[in-house]
C-alpha positions, 0 to 999 in steps of 0.5 A: 499499500505505501509503495502505491502512495509514495509512486502517487506522491513521486508524480504529484511532486513533480508535476506540482514542481511544473504548475510553480514554474508557469506560475514564477514565469519560469516556464511557459507554453513555449517551454512545454513544447519544448519539454515534449519535442523534447520527450518525444524525439530524443529522451523517449525512444532512448528509454524505450530501448535501454528499457526494452533492450533487458526486457526478457521477450517470452513474457510476450507470449504469456497467460498476462498478456492476453489478459492486457490486451483483452481490456486494452482492446474492449476500452479503447472499442468502447470510446471510439464507438462513443467518440464517433457515433455518438459524441461526434468527435474527430479522429485525432479527437478519437484518437488521444480519447482512446488513448486516454481511456486504455494506456496506462501509465506502465513505465514511470508509475507501473514499474516502481508499483509492480517492484515494490508492491507485486516484488517483480519489475517485470509484471507490468512488460505485457502491457507495456509491449501491448502499448508499445508495439500494439496499441501506439503504433496503430493510433500514431500511425493516425496521428500522422496520416491525419497530420499530413492530410493537407500537405499536397499529394505525391505522385501516386506511384510513391503514395502509398510507399509513403503511407506505411513508412509513417508509422515506421518514421515515428521516433518512439516506435524506432526506439522500442523495435530497437530495445526489442531486437537487442532482446531477442538477439540478447545483445547487450549495449557496450558501456560507452553506448549504454550509459549516456542512451540512458542518461537521456532517458532518464530525461523523458518522465521528470520532461513529460511530468513538468510537461503537464505541469505547465499546462495545467497552469497555462491553460484551462483549468481540469474540467474546464475545457471538455465536458464532464459527461465523456470525461466520466466516461474516459474515467470509468472505462481506463479504472473499471471497465479495462481492470475488470475485463483483464481479471475476469479474463485472467481468473476465469479464462486463463486461469492465473490466481494469486500474485499473477492475478492482483499484477495483471488487475492492478496494471490495468487499473493504473491512471492514463500515461502522460504520454498519451499528453505527449502525443496530443502535445505533439499532433497538436490533437486533443491536448485539453482531452488529454490533460483532462483525462490524465488529471481525473483518473490519476487522482480516481486511481488510488482509490482504485489502486488500494480497493484492488491490493485490499482485495485480492492482495 
C-alpha cells in the first residue's frame, strides 16, 4: 500500500513543480512544447531502447499479455464507438480519447508499483509491450496521417510507400523496435553506448510530468475545457472497465491466481499515462482532453488501486 502512495506522491510532486515554475514565469507554453518535443524525439526513444533492451521478451507470449490486450481493446473500442457515433469527435480527438481510455501509466508509475508492491518489475512488461507494439503504433499511425492531411499529395506511384513508412518513421516506435531487437538477440550494449542512452532516457519521465504541470497552470482548469460527461466516461473505461475485463479473463478463462492475477489487475487499473499528453501536444490533437483525463484518472486511481491491493493482495 505504501509503495502505491509513494509512487503517486512522486508523480504529483513533479507535476506540482511544473505548476510552480509556470506560475513563477520560469516556464511557459513554449517551454512546455520544448519539453514535449524533447521527450518525443530524444528522451522517449532512448528510454525505450534501454528499458526494452533489458526485457525478457518471452513474457510477450504469456497469459498476462492476453489479459492485458483484452482490457485495452474493449476500453478503446467502446470509446471509439461513442466518440464517433454519439459525440461526433474528430478523428484526432478520437485517437487521443481512446489512448486516454486504455493507455496505462506503465512506465513511471507501473514499474515502481510492480517492483515494490508485486515484488517483480517484470510483471508490468506485458502491458508495456502491448502499448508499445500494438496500441501506440496504431494510434500514432492515424495521427501521422491526420497531421499530413493538408500537405500536397505525392505522385501516385510513391503514395502507398509513404503511407506505409509513416508509422515506422515515428521515433518512439523506432526506439521500441530497437530495444525489442536487442532483447530478442540477447545483445547487451557496451557501456559507452548504453550509459549515455540511459542518461538521456532518464529525462523522459520528469520532462513529461513538468510539461503536464505547466499545462495545468497555463491552460484552462481541469474540468473547464471538456464536457464533464465525456471525461467521466473515459474515467469509467480506464479505472473500471479495463481492470475488470483483465481480471475476469485472467481468472476465469486463463486461470491465473495469486500474484499473477493481482499483477494483471493492478497494472490494468493504472491511470492514463503522461505519454498521451505528449502525443496530443506533438500532433496538436485533443490536448485539453488528454490533460483532463490524466488529471482525473490519476486522482481516481488511488482508491481503485488501494481497493484492488486490499481485495486481491
